[in-house]
PADOBA-83427 format. One record per residue (C-alpha): residue number from 1; residue in one letter; x, y, z. Coordinates in nm, 4 decimals. Layout:
<sepas>
{num = NUM	residu = a	xx = X	yy = Y	zz = Z}
...
</sepas>
This chain:
<sepas>
{num = 1	residu = x	xx = 0.9378	yy = 1.2182	zz = 0.1204}
{num = 2	residu = x	xx = 0.6858	yy = 1.0117	zz = -0.0788}
{num = 3	residu = x	xx = 0.9624	yy = 0.8756	zz = -0.3049}
{num = 4	residu = x	xx = 1.1559	yy = 0.7567	zz = 0.0001}
{num = 5	residu = x	xx = 0.8405	yy = 0.5869	zz = 0.1266}
{num = 6	residu = x	xx = 0.8404	yy = 0.3356	zz = -0.1634}
{num = 7	residu = x	xx = 1.1597	yy = 0.1648	zz = -0.0428}
{num = 8	residu = x	xx = 1.0321	yy = 0.1672	zz = 0.3155}
{num = 9	residu = x	xx = 0.7276	yy = -0.0428	zz = 0.2214}
{num = 10	residu = x	xx = 0.9690	yy = -0.3360	zz = 0.1818}
{num = 11	residu = x	xx = 1.1943	yy = -0.2684	zz = 0.4788}
{num = 12	residu = x	xx = 1.1853	yy = -0.4691	zz = 0.8003}
{num = 13	residu = x	xx = 1.3387	yy = -0.3383	zz = 1.1201}
{num = 14	residu = x	xx = 1.2390	yy = -0.3027	zz = 1.4847}
{num = 15	residu = x	xx = 1.1572	yy = 0.0458	zz = 1.6096}
{num = 16	residu = x	xx = 1.2723	yy = 0.1451	zz = 1.9601}
{num = 17	residu = x	xx = 0.9784	yy = 0.1290	zz = 2.2035}
{num = 18	residu = x	xx = 1.0424	yy = 0.4855	zz = 2.3215}
{num = 19	residu = x	xx = 1.0331	yy = 0.6301	zz = 1.9665}
{num = 20	residu = x	xx = 0.7166	yy = 0.8408	zz = 1.9153}
{num = 21	residu = x	xx = 0.5296	yy = 0.7187	zz = 1.6084}
{num = 22	residu = x	xx = 0.2098	yy = 0.7947	zz = 1.4164}
{num = 23	residu = x	xx = -0.0107	yy = 0.5679	zz = 1.2019}
{num = 24	residu = x	xx = -0.1988	yy = 0.6669	zz = 0.8871}
{num = 25	residu = x	xx = -0.4509	yy = 0.4556	zz = 0.6945}
{num = 26	residu = x	xx = -0.5878	yy = 0.5180	zz = 0.3455}
{num = 27	residu = x	xx = -0.8914	yy = 0.2924	zz = 0.2995}
{num = 28	residu = x	xx = -0.9103	yy = 0.3146	zz = -0.0782}
{num = 29	residu = x	xx = -1.1367	yy = 0.1701	zz = -0.3450}
{num = 30	residu = x	xx = -0.8579	yy = -0.0374	zz = -0.4982}
{num = 31	residu = x	xx = -0.5675	yy = -0.0343	zz = -0.2543}
{num = 32	residu = x	xx = -0.5687	yy = 0.0038	zz = 0.1219}
{num = 33	residu = x	xx = -0.2430	yy = 0.1504	zz = 0.2533}
{num = 34	residu = x	xx = -0.1003	yy = 0.1854	zz = 0.6045}
{num = 35	residu = x	xx = 0.2039	yy = 0.3890	zz = 0.7058}
{num = 36	residu = x	xx = 0.4011	yy = 0.4347	zz = 1.0250}
{num = 37	residu = x	xx = 0.5914	yy = 0.7626	zz = 1.0553}
{num = 38	residu = x	xx = 0.7979	yy = 0.9288	zz = 1.3224}
{num = 39	residu = x	xx = 0.6702	yy = 1.2311	zz = 1.5126}
{num = 40	residu = x	xx = 0.7917	yy = 1.4669	zz = 1.2392}
{num = 41	residu = x	xx = 0.6160	yy = 1.2708	zz = 0.9642}
{num = 42	residu = x	xx = 0.9170	yy = 1.0883	zz = 0.8199}
{num = 43	residu = x	xx = 0.8135	yy = 0.7421	zz = 0.6906}
{num = 44	residu = x	xx = 0.9382	yy = 0.4456	zz = 0.8932}
{num = 45	residu = x	xx = 0.7346	yy = 0.1509	zz = 0.7603}
{num = 46	residu = x	xx = 0.4438	yy = 0.0912	zz = 0.5278}
{num = 47	residu = x	xx = 0.2467	yy = -0.1719	zz = 0.3443}
{num = 48	residu = x	xx = -0.0493	yy = -0.1972	zz = 0.1080}
{num = 49	residu = x	xx = -0.2858	yy = -0.4538	zz = -0.0405}
{num = 50	residu = x	xx = -0.5452	yy = -0.4650	zz = -0.3178}
{num = 51	residu = x	xx = -0.8904	yy = -0.4995	zz = -0.1614}
{num = 52	residu = x	xx = -1.2401	yy = -0.4495	zz = -0.3041}
{num = 53	residu = x	xx = -1.4028	yy = -0.3258	zz = 0.0175}
{num = 54	residu = x	xx = -1.4768	yy = 0.0392	zz = -0.0677}
{num = 55	residu = x	xx = -1.6718	yy = 0.1599	zz = -0.3705}
{num = 56	residu = x	xx = -1.7084	yy = 0.5244	zz = -0.4693}
{num = 57	residu = x	xx = -1.5770	yy = 0.6217	zz = -0.1274}
{num = 58	residu = x	xx = -1.8303	yy = 0.4102	zz = 0.0634}
{num = 59	residu = x	xx = -1.7453	yy = 0.1038	zz = 0.2736}
{num = 60	residu = x	xx = -1.9670	yy = -0.1636	zz = 0.1184}
{num = 61	residu = x	xx = -1.7932	yy = -0.4693	zz = 0.2716}
{num = 62	residu = x	xx = -1.7417	yy = -0.3811	zz = 0.6374}
{num = 63	residu = x	xx = -1.6162	yy = -0.7242	zz = 0.7431}
{num = 64	residu = x	xx = -1.3781	yy = -0.7361	zz = 0.4481}
{num = 65	residu = x	xx = -1.2510	yy = -0.3863	zz = 0.5253}
{num = 66	residu = x	xx = -1.1854	yy = -0.4796	zz = 0.8885}
{num = 67	residu = x	xx = -1.0046	yy = -0.7974	zz = 0.7814}
{num = 68	residu = x	xx = -0.7923	yy = -0.5942	zz = 0.5375}
{num = 69	residu = x	xx = -0.6853	yy = -0.3437	zz = 0.8034}
{num = 70	residu = x	xx = -0.6197	yy = -0.6205	zz = 1.0570}
{num = 71	residu = x	xx = -0.3868	yy = -0.7840	zz = 0.8033}
{num = 72	residu = x	xx = -0.1975	yy = -0.4610	zz = 0.7339}
{num = 73	residu = x	xx = -0.1740	yy = -0.3861	zz = 1.1064}
{num = 74	residu = x	xx = -0.0377	yy = -0.7309	zz = 1.1906}
{num = 75	residu = x	xx = 0.2188	yy = -0.7125	zz = 0.9111}
{num = 76	residu = x	xx = 0.3517	yy = -0.3758	zz = 1.0264}
{num = 77	residu = x	xx = 0.3513	yy = -0.4763	zz = 1.3921}
{num = 78	residu = x	xx = 0.5601	yy = -0.7813	zz = 1.3054}
{num = 79	residu = x	xx = 0.8008	yy = -0.5709	zz = 1.0995}
{num = 80	residu = x	xx = 0.8403	yy = -0.2863	zz = 1.3494}
{num = 81	residu = x	xx = 0.7985	yy = -0.4645	zz = 1.6830}
{num = 82	residu = x	xx = 0.5516	yy = -0.1938	zz = 1.7878}
{num = 83	residu = x	xx = 0.1857	yy = -0.2070	zz = 1.8792}
{num = 84	residu = x	xx = -0.0126	yy = 0.0165	zz = 1.6425}
{num = 85	residu = x	xx = -0.2875	yy = 0.1092	zz = 1.8848}
{num = 86	residu = x	xx = -0.4160	yy = 0.4333	zz = 1.7299}
{num = 87	residu = x	xx = -0.4151	yy = 0.6157	zz = 1.4002}
{num = 88	residu = x	xx = -0.5891	yy = 0.8433	zz = 1.1496}
{num = 89	residu = x	xx = -0.7906	yy = 0.7453	zz = 0.8423}
{num = 90	residu = x	xx = -0.8798	yy = 0.9158	zz = 0.5145}
{num = 91	residu = x	xx = -1.2196	yy = 0.9735	zz = 0.3560}
{num = 92	residu = x	xx = -1.3109	yy = 1.1240	zz = 0.0175}
{num = 93	residu = x	xx = -1.4210	yy = 1.4886	zz = 0.0517}
{num = 94	residu = x	xx = -1.7935	yy = 1.5428	zz = 0.0818}
{num = 95	residu = x	xx = -1.8955	yy = 1.1998	zz = 0.2139}
{num = 96	residu = x	xx = -2.1981	yy = 1.1783	zz = 0.4421}
{num = 97	residu = x	xx = -2.1724	yy = 1.1582	zz = 0.8203}
{num = 98	residu = x	xx = -2.2630	yy = 0.7894	zz = 0.8187}
{num = 99	residu = x	xx = -1.9922	yy = 0.7088	zz = 0.5630}
{num = 100	residu = x	xx = -1.7492	yy = 0.9216	zz = 0.7631}
{num = 101	residu = x	xx = -1.8261	yy = 0.7077	zz = 1.0691}
{num = 102	residu = x	xx = -1.7903	yy = 0.3834	zz = 0.8721}
{num = 103	residu = x	xx = -1.4224	yy = 0.4506	zz = 0.7991}
{num = 104	residu = x	xx = -1.3664	yy = 0.5290	zz = 1.1670}
{num = 105	residu = x	xx = -1.5488	yy = 0.2133	zz = 1.2768}
{num = 106	residu = x	xx = -1.3391	yy = -0.0027	zz = 1.0429}
{num = 107	residu = x	xx = -1.0210	yy = 0.1096	zz = 1.2185}
{num = 108	residu = x	xx = -1.1678	yy = 0.0615	zz = 1.5634}
{num = 109	residu = x	xx = -1.2988	yy = -0.2865	zz = 1.4783}
{num = 110	residu = x	xx = -0.9439	yy = -0.3690	zz = 1.3618}
{num = 111	residu = x	xx = -0.8037	yy = -0.2689	zz = 1.7006}
{num = 112	residu = x	xx = -0.6866	yy = 0.0825	zz = 1.6073}
{num = 113	residu = x	xx = -0.8319	yy = 0.3751	zz = 1.8007}
{num = 114	residu = x	xx = -0.9258	yy = 0.6307	zz = 1.5334}
{num = 115	residu = x	xx = -0.8057	yy = 0.9714	zz = 1.6520}
{num = 116	residu = x	xx = -0.8687	yy = 1.1661	zz = 1.3281}
{num = 117	residu = x	xx = -1.0687	yy = 1.1374	zz = 1.0046}
{num = 118	residu = x	xx = -0.9259	yy = 1.3542	zz = 0.7249}
{num = 119	residu = x	xx = -1.0351	yy = 1.4095	zz = 0.3655}
{num = 120	residu = x	xx = -0.7877	yy = 1.2735	zz = 0.1115}
{num = 121	residu = x	xx = -0.6733	yy = 1.5952	zz = -0.0610}
{num = 122	residu = x	xx = -0.6159	yy = 1.7635	zz = 0.2765}
{num = 123	residu = x	xx = -0.4048	yy = 1.4678	zz = 0.3877}
{num = 124	residu = x	xx = -0.2105	yy = 1.4776	zz = 0.0610}
{num = 125	residu = x	xx = -0.1387	yy = 1.8485	zz = 0.0906}
{num = 126	residu = x	xx = 0.0179	yy = 1.8003	zz = 0.4319}
{num = 127	residu = x	xx = 0.2977	yy = 1.6299	zz = 0.2352}
{num = 128	residu = x	xx = 0.2914	yy = 1.8441	zz = -0.0799}
{num = 129	residu = x	xx = 0.2726	yy = 2.1776	zz = 0.1018}
{num = 130	residu = x	xx = 0.0939	yy = 2.3532	zz = -0.1851}
{num = 131	residu = x	xx = 0.0273	yy = 2.7207	zz = -0.1114}
{num = 132	residu = x	xx = -0.1801	yy = 2.7982	zz = -0.4216}
{num = 133	residu = x	xx = -0.3274	yy = 2.5412	zz = -0.6594}
{num = 134	residu = x	xx = -0.5457	yy = 2.2316	zz = -0.6644}
{num = 135	residu = x	xx = -0.4634	yy = 1.8962	zz = -0.5094}
{num = 136	residu = x	xx = -0.6450	yy = 1.6218	zz = -0.7007}
{num = 137	residu = x	xx = -0.6577	yy = 1.2741	zz = -0.5478}
{num = 138	residu = x	xx = -0.7683	yy = 1.0186	zz = -0.8093}
{num = 139	residu = x	xx = -0.8237	yy = 0.6814	zz = -0.6509}
{num = 140	residu = x	xx = -1.0043	yy = 0.3714	zz = -0.7595}
{num = 141	residu = x	xx = -1.3558	yy = 0.5075	zz = -0.7189}
{num = 142	residu = x	xx = -1.3536	yy = 0.8837	zz = -0.6855}
{num = 143	residu = x	xx = -1.1799	yy = 1.2018	zz = -0.7936}
{num = 144	residu = x	xx = -1.1319	yy = 1.4309	zz = -0.4932}
{num = 145	residu = x	xx = -1.0265	yy = 1.7933	zz = -0.5298}
{num = 146	residu = x	xx = -0.9015	yy = 2.0490	zz = -0.2792}
{num = 147	residu = x	xx = -0.8494	yy = 2.4100	zz = -0.3891}
{num = 148	residu = x	xx = -0.5705	yy = 2.5761	zz = -0.1920}
{num = 149	residu = x	xx = -0.5276	yy = 2.9517	zz = -0.1608}
{num = 150	residu = x	xx = -0.2531	yy = 3.1114	zz = 0.0523}
{num = 151	residu = x	xx = -0.1927	yy = 2.7724	zz = 0.2112}
{num = 152	residu = x	xx = -0.5573	yy = 2.7291	zz = 0.3173}
{num = 153	residu = x	xx = -0.8016	yy = 2.4831	zz = 0.1638}
{num = 154	residu = x	xx = -1.0933	yy = 2.6998	zz = 0.0505}
{num = 155	residu = x	xx = -1.3049	yy = 2.4371	zz = -0.1279}
{num = 156	residu = x	xx = -1.3299	yy = 2.0591	zz = -0.1654}
{num = 157	residu = x	xx = -1.5162	yy = 1.8473	zz = -0.4179}
{num = 158	residu = x	xx = -1.5587	yy = 1.4770	zz = -0.4900}
{num = 159	residu = x	xx = -1.7163	yy = 1.2886	zz = -0.7779}
{num = 160	residu = x	xx = -1.7410	yy = 0.9158	zz = -0.8620}
{num = 161	residu = x	xx = -1.4806	yy = 0.8508	zz = -1.1306}
{num = 162	residu = x	xx = -1.1476	yy = 0.6758	zz = -1.0947}
{num = 163	residu = x	xx = -0.9313	yy = 0.3773	zz = -1.1715}
{num = 164	residu = x	xx = -1.2133	yy = 0.1246	zz = -1.1379}
{num = 165	residu = x	xx = -1.3977	yy = 0.2976	zz = -1.4209}
{num = 166	residu = x	xx = -1.0833	yy = 0.2755	zz = -1.6339}
{num = 167	residu = x	xx = -1.0630	yy = -0.0986	zz = -1.5684}
{num = 168	residu = x	xx = -1.4299	yy = -0.1442	zz = -1.6622}
{num = 169	residu = x	xx = -1.3752	yy = 0.0363	zz = -1.9934}
{num = 170	residu = x	xx = -1.0636	yy = -0.1729	zz = -2.0669}
{num = 171	residu = x	xx = -1.2506	yy = -0.4935	zz = -1.9840}
{num = 172	residu = x	xx = -1.5360	yy = -0.3990	zz = -2.2165}
{num = 173	residu = x	xx = -1.3124	yy = -0.2891	zz = -2.5025}
{num = 174	residu = x	xx = -1.0877	yy = -0.5961	zz = -2.4891}
{num = 175	residu = x	xx = -1.3663	yy = -0.8379	zz = -2.3875}
{num = 176	residu = x	xx = -1.1716	yy = -0.9658	zz = -2.0876}
{num = 177	residu = x	xx = -1.2652	yy = -1.0121	zz = -1.7192}
{num = 178	residu = x	xx = -1.2467	yy = -0.7077	zz = -1.4946}
{num = 179	residu = x	xx = -0.9702	yy = -0.8672	zz = -1.2851}
{num = 180	residu = x	xx = -0.7526	yy = -0.9162	zz = -1.5927}
{num = 181	residu = x	xx = -0.8149	yy = -0.5576	zz = -1.7034}
{num = 182	residu = x	xx = -0.7123	yy = -0.4335	zz = -1.3594}
{num = 183	residu = x	xx = -0.3813	yy = -0.6187	zz = -1.3799}
{num = 184	residu = x	xx = -0.3159	yy = -0.4927	zz = -1.7324}
{num = 185	residu = x	xx = -0.3783	yy = -0.1354	zz = -1.6226}
{num = 186	residu = x	xx = -0.1324	yy = -0.1554	zz = -1.3327}
{num = 187	residu = x	xx = 0.1557	yy = -0.2627	zz = -1.5591}
{num = 188	residu = x	xx = 0.3149	yy = 0.0496	zz = -1.7069}
{num = 189	residu = x	xx = 0.4346	yy = -0.1534	zz = -2.0058}
{num = 190	residu = x	xx = 0.0717	yy = -0.1698	zz = -2.1216}
{num = 191	residu = x	xx = -0.0072	yy = 0.1986	zz = -2.0829}
{num = 192	residu = x	xx = 0.0766	yy = 0.3052	zz = -2.4389}
{num = 193	residu = x	xx = -0.1663	yy = 0.0579	zz = -2.5974}
{num = 194	residu = x	xx = -0.4368	yy = 0.1109	zz = -2.3329}
{num = 195	residu = x	xx = -0.4189	yy = 0.4893	zz = -2.3422}
{num = 196	residu = x	xx = -0.6477	yy = 0.5381	zz = -2.6481}
{num = 197	residu = x	xx = -0.9077	yy = 0.3131	zz = -2.4820}
{num = 198	residu = x	xx = -0.9257	yy = 0.5017	zz = -2.1542}
{num = 199	residu = x	xx = -0.8878	yy = 0.8594	zz = -2.2832}
{num = 200	residu = x	xx = -1.2661	yy = 0.9231	zz = -2.2428}
{num = 201	residu = x	xx = -1.2411	yy = 0.8270	zz = -1.8741}
{num = 202	residu = x	xx = -0.9399	yy = 1.0541	zz = -1.8249}
{num = 203	residu = x	xx = -1.1323	yy = 1.3340	zz = -1.9967}
{num = 204	residu = x	xx = -1.4271	yy = 1.2744	zz = -1.7625}
{num = 205	residu = x	xx = -1.1989	yy = 1.3050	zz = -1.4572}
{num = 206	residu = x	xx = -1.0429	yy = 1.6163	zz = -1.6055}
{num = 207	residu = x	xx = -1.3861	yy = 1.7678	zz = -1.6676}
{num = 208	residu = x	xx = -1.4745	yy = 1.7106	zz = -1.3033}
{num = 209	residu = x	xx = -1.1598	yy = 1.8984	zz = -1.2031}
{num = 210	residu = x	xx = -1.2188	yy = 2.1745	zz = -1.4577}
{num = 211	residu = x	xx = -1.5715	yy = 2.2400	zz = -1.3277}
{num = 212	residu = x	xx = -1.4581	yy = 2.2288	zz = -0.9634}
{num = 213	residu = x	xx = -1.1831	yy = 2.4872	zz = -1.0074}
{num = 214	residu = x	xx = -1.3700	yy = 2.7083	zz = -1.2547}
{num = 215	residu = x	xx = -1.4419	yy = 2.9968	zz = -1.0131}
{num = 216	residu = x	xx = -1.1048	yy = 2.9759	zz = -0.8377}
{num = 217	residu = x	xx = -0.7595	yy = 3.0978	zz = -0.9309}
{num = 218	residu = x	xx = -0.5624	yy = 2.7748	zz = -0.9733}
{num = 219	residu = x	xx = -0.2128	yy = 2.8161	zz = -1.1194}
{num = 220	residu = x	xx = -0.1274	yy = 2.4441	zz = -1.1115}
{num = 221	residu = x	xx = -0.2911	yy = 2.1052	zz = -1.0547}
{num = 222	residu = x	xx = -0.1082	yy = 1.8475	zz = -0.8419}
{num = 223	residu = x	xx = -0.2122	yy = 1.4854	zz = -0.9005}
{num = 224	residu = x	xx = -0.1954	yy = 1.2157	zz = -0.6324}
{num = 225	residu = x	xx = -0.3669	yy = 0.8783	zz = -0.5824}
{num = 226	residu = x	xx = -0.2899	yy = 0.5468	zz = -0.7482}
{num = 227	residu = x	xx = -0.4728	yy = 0.6265	zz = -1.0718}
{num = 228	residu = x	xx = -0.2507	yy = 0.9311	zz = -1.1220}
{num = 229	residu = x	xx = 0.0342	yy = 0.6921	zz = -1.1988}
{num = 230	residu = x	xx = -0.1201	yy = 0.6081	zz = -1.5384}
{num = 231	residu = x	xx = 0.1147	yy = 0.7388	zz = -1.8068}
{num = 232	residu = x	xx = -0.0160	yy = 1.0474	zz = -1.9845}
{num = 233	residu = x	xx = -0.2891	yy = 1.1431	zz = -1.7387}
{num = 234	residu = x	xx = -0.1320	yy = 1.4818	zz = -1.6663}
{num = 235	residu = x	xx = -0.1329	yy = 1.5680	zz = -2.0368}
{num = 236	residu = x	xx = -0.5072	yy = 1.5042	zz = -2.0655}
{num = 237	residu = x	xx = -0.5726	yy = 1.6977	zz = -1.7429}
{num = 238	residu = x	xx = -0.3756	yy = 1.9961	zz = -1.8742}
{num = 239	residu = x	xx = -0.5535	yy = 1.9894	zz = -2.2115}
{num = 240	residu = x	xx = -0.9068	yy = 1.9714	zz = -2.0684}
{num = 241	residu = x	xx = -0.8652	yy = 2.2125	zz = -1.7768}
{num = 242	residu = x	xx = -0.6270	yy = 2.4589	zz = -1.9398}
{num = 243	residu = x	xx = -0.4174	yy = 2.4486	zz = -1.6218}
{num = 244	residu = x	xx = -0.0715	yy = 2.2856	zz = -1.6040}
{num = 245	residu = x	xx = -0.0914	yy = 1.9507	zz = -1.4223}
{num = 246	residu = x	xx = 0.1876	yy = 1.7463	zz = -1.2686}
{num = 247	residu = x	xx = 0.2071	yy = 1.4094	zz = -1.0918}
{num = 248	residu = x	xx = 0.3515	yy = 1.3914	zz = -0.7407}
{num = 249	residu = x	xx = 0.6309	yy = 1.1378	zz = -0.6794}
{num = 250	residu = x	xx = 0.4866	yy = 0.7974	zz = -0.5765}
{num = 251	residu = x	xx = 0.1298	yy = 0.9307	zz = -0.6042}
{num = 252	residu = x	xx = -0.0381	yy = 0.6322	zz = -0.4346}
{num = 253	residu = x	xx = 0.1657	yy = 0.6834	zz = -0.1162}
{num = 254	residu = x	xx = 0.1242	yy = 1.0581	zz = -0.0680}
{num = 255	residu = x	xx = -0.2219	yy = 1.0535	zz = 0.0940}
{num = 256	residu = x	xx = -0.1661	yy = 0.7695	zz = 0.3465}
{num = 257	residu = x	xx = 0.1672	yy = 0.9204	zz = 0.4406}
{num = 258	residu = x	xx = 0.0031	yy = 1.2586	zz = 0.4879}
{num = 259	residu = x	xx = -0.2880	yy = 1.1405	zz = 0.7013}
{num = 260	residu = x	xx = -0.0438	yy = 0.9978	zz = 0.9557}
{num = 261	residu = x	xx = 0.0523	yy = 1.3545	zz = 1.0489}
{num = 262	residu = x	xx = -0.3004	yy = 1.4044	zz = 1.1868}
{num = 263	residu = x	xx = -0.2820	yy = 1.0983	zz = 1.4122}
{num = 264	residu = x	xx = -0.2061	yy = 1.1015	zz = 1.7829}
{num = 265	residu = x	xx = 0.1465	yy = 1.0054	zz = 1.8835}
{num = 266	residu = x	xx = 0.2061	yy = 0.6508	zz = 2.0077}
{num = 267	residu = x	xx = 0.4789	yy = 0.5814	zz = 2.2615}
{num = 268	residu = x	xx = 0.5423	yy = 0.2473	zz = 2.4271}
{num = 269	residu = x	xx = 0.8037	yy = 0.2807	zz = 2.6975}
{num = 270	residu = x	xx = 0.7121	yy = -0.0610	zz = 2.8417}
{num = 271	residu = x	xx = 0.7201	yy = -0.2544	zz = 2.5160}
{num = 272	residu = x	xx = 0.4558	yy = -0.5184	zz = 2.4429}
</sepas>
């Protein structure tokens, strides 16, 4: 489903007003993503944008975050012909109550009634359907982990380490601005030469996962989040944790697609 979602982020078509839809928002450290799905969770439309409004899972630029979500909302409303009046939003696992509320308030200030707030690995696993293992969501600022046993999430963890830290290391090593390092990192053609530079960061993320799953039986690690798209990350994760790791298809889109399934259904029989 996540692989099909990539093509949908570029598609433009009107949705029938009577079609039940759901809206999911992933307010990430690097990218903010919004998806519209049907009632069953199949992706219908989506869009994303790079925005520095969240750091280490905390909304530090509230006005910027609201502006970002307003922009995504307007773009999808224009593309689908539907009013996106409510939706669900993600948070990193383990954030404080005030930070939890901040994500909710961002949506509501953008004109979206927030009907659910869901931690990122839980949202991701609604798509992956892992029965036993660990779902690891590596975003721009944090590494979030959910341990799943018999289909139930039995433990969640979150630590500050992610793609932003990789960009900082690249910028320092190559003596270039952070913004240039971020662009270099996103281009897969640069991954082979950047890999030796960022291995210590990947090992740090892997150590976080190793320590989190240490007392649990985890047969496999499933990687999602934009940072998981960096070539070779699963090999480092496997080496450090001793547990086989694999990357989900279109890892950046899994979590926002999943959180939509927790949102209330929107129907608009009168149009708008």
